[in-house]
N, C-alpha and C positions, 0 to 999 in steps of 0.2 A: 811451407818447404815441398811437403807431400804434393799439394796442389801444381806446385811448378814442373817435379818431376814426373806427374803422371802427365801433365799435358805436353811434355817432351816427349814421354814415350808414345802419346796417341799421335802425336806430328810426326815420330818415325815410322810407326806400322801404316798409317796413311801414305807418305813417302814412296815407302816398300811397294805398297799395292797399287799406287799411280806408274812407278816403273815396270811392273808386272807387265801393265795392262797397255804401256806404251811400246814395252817389247814383243807384246802380241800382233801390234797394230803392225808389226814390219814395216820394210821400207819405203812400202807404197802408200802408207796412210791408210787403208784400206781395213774394215773393219775387220775382227777374225772371223776366220770361216771364208774367206777369197781366196783369191791366186796366192796370196803370200801364203797361207795357210795349206794350201796343195802343193806348193814347192818344197815346205817346210817338210809336211808327211813325205813325200819322194824320197828328200836327202836323208831321211830316219829310216828308211828301207834296210831290213835286217835279211840276212842269212840262215832258213832252216832247214836243216839235212836231217834225214833220218828215216826209219822205217813207217809206211803206212800202215798202222792199226787196225783201221776199220773210218768207211766213208759213209756219212748221217748224212743224208740230201748234199746239201752245198758244201758241209764241213767236214773237212779232212782230220783226222786224228794222228799224228804224227809220235814215235817216239824217238827222240834226239840222242845225242852221242851221251849226254849224263843220263842218260833213263828218263827222261822227264817227258810228259806227254803234252804235247801242243796242238792247240786247234787251231785250223788253218780254215777261214771262210773262202771258198773258191767257187767264184762267181763266171757267168758267161763272160764279163769283162776282163778274167784273170786272162792273161797269155798261157796258153797250154802246149808243151812239146811232149807230143805222143799220148796215148792212153795209159793214164795211171790207175794202177788196181791195191788191193789189200794185199802187202808183204812187198810190193815195191820200193826201192830205195830211193827217195827222192831228193832233189835241193828245191827250194822253194824262196822267192823272194817276198816278205811280207812287211805291209805298214806297221804303225806301231797300233793300231786296232786289232790286227791280226788278220787282216785282208791280205789274201795272196795275189801279188801283183803277176808273178809268174810264177808255174812250175813245172817241173821236168825230170824225167828221171834221173838219178846219179850214175856217174861213172864208176864203171864197175874198179875195183884197186887193182894194180898189177903187180 
């Protein structure tokens, strides 16, 4: 009986991993990391708003509204609106890896 239960559990775990891989392949059937992954990254962009605490090369450290420090990677591919410097309030769109897709000065509150 223990062998049967062990085999059922193993089959269940394997079926879960196959489902995860199939979902990662996306509708196009391409391997992970292709156009489907790029589209997934674009749709999972998040907004980061806060004050720039420091700039370390291509990394901007931003203090968000919750007081948490968030590191954003700002590369030449990042769409920049104006010259951002330490102390500026910013709004950025970032992907799941922390790469800033766009960054701009935040609008002043009225």
